[in-house]
N, C-alpha and C positions, 0 to 999 in steps of 0.2 A: 775408659770405656764403661767399666762397671758403674762408676759414679753417675755417668749420663743416663744409663739405663734405669738406675734407682730413682734418679730425679724425674725422669719421664714417667715412670710408673706411679710415683707419688702424685704428680699433677694429674695423671689420668684418673686415679682413684678420686681425687678431690673434684674433678669435673663431673664424674658420674654421681657424686653426692649432691652437687649443686644443681645439676641438670633438671631433676624433677621439679625443683622449686621454680626455676626459670620457666620451664615448660608450662607449669600451672598458671603462672602469671601471663605468659604469652597467649595461652589458650583463652584465658578470661578476657583479655583485651581484644582477641580476635572473634569473640562471640557476638551475637546479635544484641544491640542495645535495646531492642524491643523486649528481649528476654529480661535484661537488667531492669528496665522500667517496670515490667510485670512483677519481678521479685520485690522491688522496693514498695510497690503498691499492695502486695499481698502478704508474703511470708517473711520478708527480711526484718521488719520491725519486731515481730514475735521471736524470731531466731536470736536477734541481737539482745532483746530484753531478757530472755531466758538464759542465754549464755552469760551475760553480765551478772544477773542475780545469782546464778550458780557459782560463778567465780567469787562473788562477794561473800557468800555463805561459806564456801570451802576455805577461802582465805582467812576469814575470822575464826572459823572452827579449828583449822590446823595451827594457827598462831596461838590460840588460847591453850589447846591441849598440849602441843609440842613444847611451847615455852614453859608452861607451868610444870609439866612433868620433868623437863630437863633441869629446871632450877631446884626442884625438890631433891632429886637423886644426886645432884652435884653438891648441894650445900648441907644436907641434913641426913641423919641416920634415924630410921624408923622401922617398924616391923616389916620385914620383907624387902627392904630397900635395895640390898645387894642383888637379890634375884630379879626384882622388878626393873632394875637398871638394864638388864639384858633382855628381859621379856618384852619390854616396850618396843623393841624393834620387830617383833614377830609379825604384826599385821602387814608388813611390807610383802610378805609371801602371798597375800591374797590379791588377785585382781578384783577391782571394785564390782565388776559384773557378777562374779561368783558370790561375793557378799550379798549382792542384791537378790540372788536366787534363794539364799539361805533365809534372809529376813522376810522375804515374801511368804515363804511357807510358814515361818514362825508367827508372823503378825497378821496374816490374812484372816478373813472372817471365819474360815473353817480351820484355821491353825490352832495350835495348842494354847496360845495365850488367850485369844478371845473365847475359845471353847471353855477354857477353865474359868474365865470370868462369868460366863453365862451359867455354868454349873454351880459355882459358889454362891452367886447372888440371885439366881433364879430369873435372870433377865431374859427377855425375848429379843429377837433380832433388831427391833426398833426401839428398845428401851434404853439404849446407851449410845454415846458417841465415842468413836475410836479413830485416832489419826490414820490417814491413808498413807501407807509407806510408799506406794507407787505414785509418787508426786515429785515435784521439783525439790521441796525440802527433804524428802526421803532420799533422792539421788545425792543431794549435798551431804547428807548424813553418811551414806555409804562411802563416798569419796573421802570425806574427812577421816573416817575410821581407818582407811588404808594408806592415806597420804600424810597423816600427821608425823610419822617417823622421819620424813625429810626435815621438818622443822626441829624435831627432837634431837636428831643427830648433830645438826649444825649448831643449834643453841647449846647443847651440852658441851660441845667442843669450845664454843665461844666463852661460856661461863667458866669452864675449867682453865682456860688460858688467860683469863683476865688478871690484871694486877690486883693482888689482895689488899694493897695499901689503901686504895680508895674506899673499898668496902669497909675495912676496919676503921677508917677515919669517920665514915658515916655512923658507924655503931658507937664510937666514942663520943660523938656529938649528940647522942640521944635518940638516934633512929633505931627502930626495931628492925627485925629481919625483913618485914614487908616494906617498910620505908626505904631501907638501904637497897632492896631489890628494885623498887620502882624509880628511885631517884639516882641510883648509881649503876647498878649492874645491868638493868634493862636498857638504858640509853647506850651503854658501851657495846652491848651485844646486838643492837638494832640492825646493823648491816647484815650480820649472819642470819638473824631471824628472818629479815626481809628476803634474803636469798633463798632460804628454805621455803617460805610462803610462795615465792614466785615459781620455784620448781613444782610445788604442789598445784599451782594454778595452771602451769603449762601442761601438766598431766590431765588436769580437769578439762581443759578445752579440747584435748586430744581424745578424751574418752568417748566411745560410741556405745559399747555394750550396756552400760548402766542406764544411760539416758534413753536408749532405744527400748530397753525392756520396761522402763517406767513410763514410756510414752511422753517424754519431755522433748519438745521440739527445739533443738539447738542447731548450730551450724553443722556439727558432725552428722546428725541425723538427716539434715537437709541435703548434704552432699550425697549421701547414700540414696536417699529417696529420688533426687533429681537424676542420678545416674541409672538406677534400676527401674524405679516405678514410672518415671516420666520419660526415660530414654532421652534426656536432654543434656548432652555433654557440655554445651555452652553454659547452662545454668549451674551445673555441677562445678565447672571451672571458676565461674564468677563467685559462687559461694566459697569455694576453696581459697580464692584470693582474699576475701574478707577475713576468713579465719587465719590465713597466712600472715596478713598484716598485723593482726592482733598478737599472734604468736611471736613474730619477729620483734615487736615492741617489747614484749615480756622478756625475750632473750637479751635484748640490749640492757634493760633494767637489771636483769639478773647478773649480767657481767659487770655492770657498774657497782652493784651492791657487793659482789665478790671482791672487787678491787678495794672498796672502802673497808671491808671487813679486816683486811690485813693490817691496817693502821691501828686497830683496836686490840691487838694481841701482844702487848709489850709489858714487861715487868715480871716480878715474882708471881707465880701462878697460884690461883686459888686451889687447884688440885693438889698442891704440895702441903695443904693444911688439913688438919683433922676436921671431918664433917661434924656439925653440931648435932648432938642427940636430941630428938624431940621426945616429950613425955606427955602422958595423959591423952585427952581428946585430940590434941593437935597431932600426935603421932599417928593415931588411927585414922584421922581425916586425911593425912598425907598418904597413908597406905591405900585407902579407898580411892582417892583421886588418881593415883598411879595404877591401881589394879583395874579400874573400870575400862580404860582403853584397851587393855590386854584381853579382858573378858569379852567385851563387845566386838572388838576387831579381830579376835583370833579364836579363843576357846569356844565361845558359844556357836559361831558359825561352823566350826569343825564338828561339834556335837550334832548340830542340826543336819549337816550334810551327811555325816556318818549314819544317822538314823534313816534319812531318806534313801541312801545307797543300800542300806541293809534290807529295806522292804521293796526295793525297785525290781528285784529279780535279775538285775544286770550284773555282769562280772567283767572286770577289766581283761580277763583271760579269754573272753569270748572272741572268736575270729574277727567279728566286726570291730570290736574295740581295739584289738591288736593291730588292725589296719590303721585305725585313727592314731594310735600311739606311734606306729611305724612312720606314718606320714609326718606327724609332729616332730619326731626325733630326727627324721631326715632333713626336714626344712631347717630346724633349729641348729642341727650339727653343721650342715653346709653353710648356712648363713653366718654362724659364729666363726667358722674357719676363714671364710672370705672377708668378713668384717675385720677381724683381728689382724689378718695379713695386711689389709689395707692400712689399718692403724699403725702397724709396725713400720711400713714404708713411709708414711707421712711423719710419724714421730721421729724416726731416725733421720729423715731428710732435714727436719727442723733442728735436730741436734747437731748435724754436721755442717749445716749452712744457716746459721742464725741470721735473722734480719727481717726486714719488712715483708719480703716475699714469703718467708716461712710463716710469719704471723698471719698473713692473708690466707695461706694454704690451710693452716690449722683451723682458722675461723670458718672458712668456706666449707671444709669437710665436716665440721661439727654443727653446722646450721640445722641439719636434719633432726636433731633431738628436740629442737623448738617447734618443729613442724608436725602436725598430726598425721597419722598414717593415712587417713583418707585423702589429704592433700597430696602426699607423695604418690599415692595410687593414681589419682587423676593426672598428675604431672607426668607419669610414666605411660599410662594407657593411651592418652590422647595422641602423642607423637608416634608411639609404636603401633597403634592401630592404623594410623595413616600410612606408616611405612609398610605394614602388612598388606593393606589394601592396594597400595601402589605396586608392590612386588607381585601380588597375585594377578593384578591386571596386566602387568608386563609379561609374566610367564604365560598367561592365557593367550595374549596377542602373539607372542613370539614363538612359543613352543606348543601351544594348545594344552597346557597343563595347569591345573589349579593347585596352588601351594597351600591355601588355607591360612590359618593363623600360626605363623612360625614363631613369633615373639610374644604376642599378648596371651597366648594360651600355654606358655611354658613356665616351668618352675624357676628358671633362671631369672626371669624378669621379676618374679616375686622375691627371690634372693637379693636382687639389686635394690628393691624397695627396702628390705630389711637393713641392708648395708648402709643405705643413705639415712635411714631412720636412727640407727644405733651406732653410727661411727663415732660420735662424741663419747659415748659410754666406753667403747673400746680404747679410744685415745686417752681418756682420763686414767684408765687402769694401767695402760702401758707407760704413760708419762710419769705416773707416780713411782713406778719402779725405776724408770730411766733416770729420774732425778737423784736416786741414791748412788749412781755410779759417778765417780769423780772424773771430771774432764781430763785429769792427768793420765788416767788409764788410756783414753783415746790418743793422747799425745805420745805416750810410750809406744803404743801399737803402731802409730804412723812412723815413728822413728825406726821401728824395726821392719819397715817396708810393707806393712799391711795396708791394703786398699780398703776404702769404706765398706764395700760388700763383705770383705773378709773380717773386718772388725765387727760388723753386725752378726755374721754367722758364727765366728769363733770366739768373740768376747762378750758381746751384749746378751745375745739370746741364752747362752748357758747360765749367765748370772740371773737373768730375768725370767727363768722358767716359772717361778711362782706368780709373778705379776701377769705373765701371758696366760697362765692357766686360769687365774682369777678373772681376767677380761673375757676369756672364752666362756667361762661358766656364766657370767653375768649376762652376756649377749645371748647365750643359749636360752636362759630362762626368760629374758625379755621377749624373744621371738616366740617362745611357747605361749606367752600370755597375749601377744599382739592379736587384735581382732579386726579392726576396720580395714587395714590393708589386705589382710588375708581374705576377708569376705569379698572384697571387690576384685582381687587379682588372682585368686587361687585357680589352678587349672580345673577343667571340667571333671567332676566326680573325684576330686582330690580334697577330701575334708580332713580337718585337723581336730584335735580335742577341743580347742577353743570354739571352732565353728560348730561342732556337734553339740557342745554345751549350750551355745547361743540358740541353735535351732530348736533343741528340745525345750528349752525354757520359753522361747517364743510361742511354742505350741502348748504351753502350760503343763508340760510333762516334767515337773521339777524333780520328781524322784529319779527318773532316768537321767536328768541333767546332772544329778549329784555325782555320778560315777566319774565322768570326764573332769568335772570341776575339782574333785578331790585329787585326781592325778596331777592336774595343773598346780594345785596348791602344794602338793608333796614335792614336786620338782622345784617350785618357787622357794621352798625352804632352804635349798642348797646355798645360794648366796647370802641369805639371811643368817645362816649358821656361821658363815665366814665373818660377817659383821659382828655377830655375838661373840665369837672367839676373840676378835680384836678388842671388843669392849672388855671382855673378861681378862685380857692380858694387859689392860691399861695400868699404869703405875699406881701403886697404892697411895692413899692420901695421908699417910702418917706424917706427923710434924714433930718438931722439937718441942713446941709449946701448944698442946691441944687446946682448942677453943672450949669455953665453958658450955655445960649443957643448957638447954633452953626450956623454960617453964611453959605451961599451957598458955599463959598470957602473951608469949612471944618475947619476953625479956630474959636476959641472962639469969640463970638460976643462982 
């Protein structure tokens, strides 16, 4: 009986994760084709071109920064390398839209950079050219700064787990470090790097706050504009379907790359060997190359936001901000508990009943991570708005009572959107811990007469407290940063820190926007600290035969 209940609950959770995606597709096909033809003739080409160009720039940027820094900290010793190995993860704490607020203040015409240039050189307002940060390249730069750690983490793991034999063979055949990297290590790590780039691209197409603030017209901004400015749900659903198709294609490619990456991690690992010390200019160039992403993606924005917050006259202890903090914590806490509980049901069901059905269950439940928040919001609001209207009409006719919006104006529908969006994140965290429990423990428990629910409650969960807590924390922070779904679906007069920061920044009140932005970043540091602790606890790279030092020309000294 308990097994059937768990099985039914797991399938129910998966259904609610897939339902918004299916509803968005059905709504798009059910819309007027006149609307679709109008979109194709007017805004669709621009949305597609801007989205693809943004994806291309972010993909190239994250690949270059993430791969380069991962290779340097994995293979070489240089000034600050041990500290930079950990600090390179810190930009993950920043939502891209918060970074955009900081750099707008820093680089605007009235900001300290341009004001300083005019003061030093005596220039007038029209005597010089300065790049406009509020542009598509500027948005790509912001996204690259906060998303390169996806590539860095995966590439660093791939380089560390490669067989050292091929690399040493290339060196003995006359290749320098650069040649061995380009001809041996980089091709072997390509699947992992591609997987990290695809994750960054999926986050890019889901972004709304950065592109909206920089006035870059993409599919994400088009969905929001069609829903609120044009009041055209059909157009919003059709734009959501275009974005959904692109996102699902990327999800398939990411899964293929993940599978290929496993075949490249065999043999004696590079991380077991001593890193080669760099000397002279090469050492300082490596330090600068690894320090710049940390400076640009974390330290400088924190300083700018801190200065803005200090002169804003705002305090997070103000009753207004305490209400925003309370709303954000409530949403994030409830959504994290609901999402992780669903992930436990699905992960445990897949553990107890492995097979094709479980693979379909896990795949369907995890699809939401590849789907932007705006698409999930449209997929939920269209059917539930129709249900609300039908229920209200029936109660008016039958009882003479108006029910209003029972579902679309509730916090629970927003929690459902978060659960669908971040179920894959919770599943990954829970499955990582579950994989450490031997199946023999399950077999012993079954022979002692324990039912599957009893095994979950009495055996797995006590062992997996750390994994469950990590999954809860990561989902909690992701919900705190989520903007598009919150903007579209939040209940009336129920604003969060992310919404307040976006609203103030849209009104060009950047000093006031700095306060909620800093709170979001501070909370976002929690999972990053967990990642940093894991990096710091990585096995040391001492070896029996240390590699020789490297001279400035790249050859063994």
